C-alpha positions in Angstrom: -14.5 41.6 27.2 -14.8 38.2 25.6 -12.7 35.1 26.5 -9.9 34.3 23.9 -9.5 31.1 22.1 -7.0 29.8 24.6 -9.1 30.4 27.5 -11.9 28.7 26.0 -9.9 25.8 25.1 -8.7 25.6 28.7 -12.3 25.8 29.9 -13.2 23.1 27.5 -10.5 20.5 28.7 -10.7 21.5 32.5 -7.3 22.9 32.5 -8.1 26.3 34.2 -7.1 27.0 37.7 -10.3 26.7 40.1 -10.5 30.5 40.7 -9.9 31.5 36.8 -12.4 28.6 36.1 -15.1 30.3 38.1 -14.6 33.5 36.5 -14.6 32.2 33.2 -17.9 30.2 33.7 -19.5 33.2 35.1 -18.6 35.3 32.1 -19.8 32.4 29.7 -23.0 32.1 31.7 -23.8 36.0 31.0 -22.1 36.4 27.4 -23.9 34.6 24.6 -21.2 35.2 22.2 -18.8 33.2 24.2 -21.4 30.7 25.1 -22.2 30.0 21.4 -18.3 29.7 20.7 -17.9 27.3 23.6 -20.6 25.2 22.4 -19.1 25.2 18.7 -16.0 24.0 20.3 -17.5 21.1 22.2 -19.4 20.2 19.1 -16.3 20.1 16.9 -14.2 18.3 19.3 -16.7 15.6 19.8 -16.8 15.2 16.0 -13.1 14.8 15.7 -13.0 12.3 18.5 -15.8 10.3 16.6 -13.7 10.4 13.2 -10.6 9.3 15.1 -12.4 6.3 16.6 -14.0 5.4 13.2 -10.8 5.2 11.8 -9.1 3.3 14.4 -11.9 0.5 14.5 -12.1 -2.5 12.5 -13.2 -1.7 9.0 -16.2 0.5 9.3 -19.4 0.1 7.1 -18.4 3.3 5.5 -16.7 4.3 2.2 -13.3 5.8 2.1 -14.9 8.6 0.1 -17.3 9.4 3.1 -14.5 9.7 5.7 -12.6 12.1 3.4 -15.8 14.4 2.6 -16.5 14.4 6.3 -13.1 15.2 7.4 -13.0 18.2 4.9 -16.2 19.4 6.4 -14.7 19.5 9.9 -11.7 21.1 8.7 -13.5 23.8 7.2 -15.2 24.6 10.6 -12.0 24.3 12.3 -10.3 27.6 11.4 -10.2 28.9 14.8 -8.2 26.6 16.9 -4.5 25.6 16.0 -4.9 22.0 17.3 -8.1 21.4 15.6 -6.7 22.7 12.3 -3.8 20.2 12.5 -5.9 17.3 13.5 -8.2 18.2 10.7 -5.8 18.5 8.2 -4.4 15.1 9.1 -7.9 13.5 8.6 -8.4 15.3 5.3 -5.1 13.6 4.2 -5.9 10.2 5.5 -9.4 10.3 4.1 -8.3 11.2 0.7 -5.6 9.0 0.6 -8.0 6.2 1.7 -10.4 6.9 -1.1 -7.4 6.9 -3.5 -6.1 3.7 -2.1 -9.5 2.2 -2.8 -9.5 3.2 -6.5 -8.5 0.4 -8.9 -5.2 0.8 -10.3 -4.2 3.9 -7.8 -0.7 4.3 -7.2 -1.5 5.3 -3.7 -2.1 1.9 -3.0 1.6 1.1 -3.9 3.1 4.0 -1.8 0.9 3.0 1.4 1.7 -0.7 1.1 5.4 0.4 1.1 5.1 2.7 4.1 3.1 -0.1 6.0 6.0 -2.7 5.0 8.4 -0.3 6.4 6.7 0.4 9.7 5.1 -2.9 10.4 7.4 -5.6 8.5 4.5 -6.7 6.3 5.5 -9.1 3.6 3.8 -7.7 0.3 5.2 -7.9 -3.0 7.9 -5.4 -3.4 10.8 -4.7 -5.4 13.9 -5.9 -3.0 16.7 -5.2 -5.3 17.5 -5.5 -8.8 20.3 -8.2 -9.5 23.0 -6.2 -10.4 24.3 -6.9 -14.1 27.4 -8.8 -14.1 29.1 -8.0 -17.7 31.6 -10.8 -16.8 28.8 -13.3 -16.2 26.6 -11.8 -18.7 23.5 -12.0 -16.2 20.9 -9.3 -15.0 17.6 -9.6 -13.2 15.4 -8.9 -10.2 14.4 -10.1 -6.7 11.3 -9.7 -5.0 9.3 -10.8 -2.0 6.0 -12.4 -3.3 3.7 -11.6 -0.4 0.2 -13.4 -0.5 0.1 -13.4 -4.4 2.5 -12.8 -7.2 2.0 -12.6 -11.0 5.2 -12.9 -13.3 4.3 -11.7 -16.5 6.4 -12.2 -19.7 5.1 -9.4 -22.0 5.6 -11.5 -25.3 6.0 -14.9 -26.5 9.3 -15.8 -28.1 10.1 -18.8 -30.3 13.3 -20.3 -29.0 12.9 -18.7 -25.5 12.4 -20.8 -22.5 11.9 -20.5 -18.8 13.6 -22.7 -16.1 11.9 -22.7 -12.8 13.2 -23.9 -9.5 11.6 -24.2 -5.9 13.8 -23.0 -3.3 14.1 -22.5 0.4 14.7 -18.9 0.0 12.3 -16.0 0.8 12.4 -14.2 -2.3 11.4 -14.6 -6.0 14.5 -14.4 -8.3 14.5 -14.0 -12.1 17.9 -13.9 -14.0 18.4 -13.4 -17.8 21.4 -12.8 -20.0 22.1 -8.9 -19.9 20.0 -7.2 -22.8 17.5 -9.9 -23.0 14.9 -8.1 -21.1 14.1 -5.4 -18.7 12.0 -5.8 -15.4 9.6 -3.9 -13.5 8.1 -4.7 -9.9 4.3 -3.4 -8.8 2.4 -4.2 -5.8 1.5 -7.8 -7.1 3.2 -8.3 -10.2 6.5 -8.6 -11.7 6.7 -7.4 -15.3 9.3 -8.9 -17.7 9.8 -6.9 -20.7 11.4 -9.5 -23.1 11.6 -7.8 -26.3 15.3 -8.6 -26.9 16.5 -11.7 -28.1 15.2 -15.2 -27.5 16.9 -16.2 -24.1 16.7 -18.8 -21.3 15.1 -17.0 -18.1 15.9 -18.7 -14.8 13.2 -18.1 -12.0 13.5 -19.3 -8.2 10.4 -19.4 -6.5 10.0 -20.0 -2.5 8.5 -23.1 -1.7 6.4 -21.6 1.0 5.1 -18.8 -1.2 1.1 -18.8 -1.1 0.3 -18.1 -4.6 2.4 -17.5 -7.7 1.7 -17.7 -11.3 3.5 -17.2 -14.5 2.3 -16.1 -17.7 3.4 -15.5 -21.2 1.4 -12.9 -22.9 -2.0 -13.5 -21.5 -1.5 -17.4 -21.1 -0.6 -19.0 -17.9 2.4 -21.4 -18.1 2.8 -22.0 -14.4 1.0 -21.9 -11.2 2.3 -22.6 -7.4 -0.9 -22.5 -5.1 0.3 -23.7 -1.9 2.1 -26.9 -2.3 0.5 -27.6 -5.6 2.2 -27.0 -8.7 0.5 -26.9 -12.3 2.3 -26.2 -15.3 2.2 -26.5 -19.2 6.0 -27.4 -19.0 7.7 -30.4 -18.1 10.4 -31.6 -15.5 14.1 -30.6 -16.5 16.9 -33.0 -16.3 18.5 -30.5 -13.8 15.6 -30.3 -11.6 12.8 -28.1 -11.6 10.5 -27.1 -14.5 11.2 -26.2 -18.2 8.8 -24.0 -19.8 8.7 -22.6 -23.5 8.3 -18.9 -24.2 6.0 -19.7 -27.2 2.2 -18.7 -27.2 -0.1 -21.5 -26.3 -0.8 -23.8 -29.4 2.5 -22.7 -30.9 
């Protein structure tokens, strides 16, 4: 009678009582099939431990795709042990997610960054909250945390439109505009302003301690804050801050 899977796992991890362990080892010594199964279990566990260590170390010199492929291979061989199936399934998910995270434009990057921010409190660019539309005041907009880099992109140039930029002590980039002038969307490192409505004045408040923020109209940069340094195509406004035009460069 062969050892069952639980007996093999207990023997592998030293969880068997001395008397039962002696009996199990005597059986393994005389049973080629159980000896082979025990050796496979030891090898698979070593591979799993190596994978966990690789994923828990500083950035290893391997690609995420390689980790995913290796995890799938171990998962395919882990059909016998319940705990190994669970661990292998986790590694497959992490490996595939890692490969997807590395792909340019992948939505996984945004999902992972959002989860990391919730767990570890990282300040990556993300939508904090839309500024609620105030029909009485006629204002709508959005607020975002800028993180290390943030691009504020106005999709279209508009004759008669302008942008008023202030530097503030707050933590968020805040954009406000008249209701109906634009719609807003926030990505991992970009704030998109779809300004196909009527020409309007947009008010943007930027944290003084933000590392890098750039405002573009179409593809043209009109304002950049890099550390304490500000460069802009606009001019100082009478009420403070900077006044930029929403027209295309050269207009």
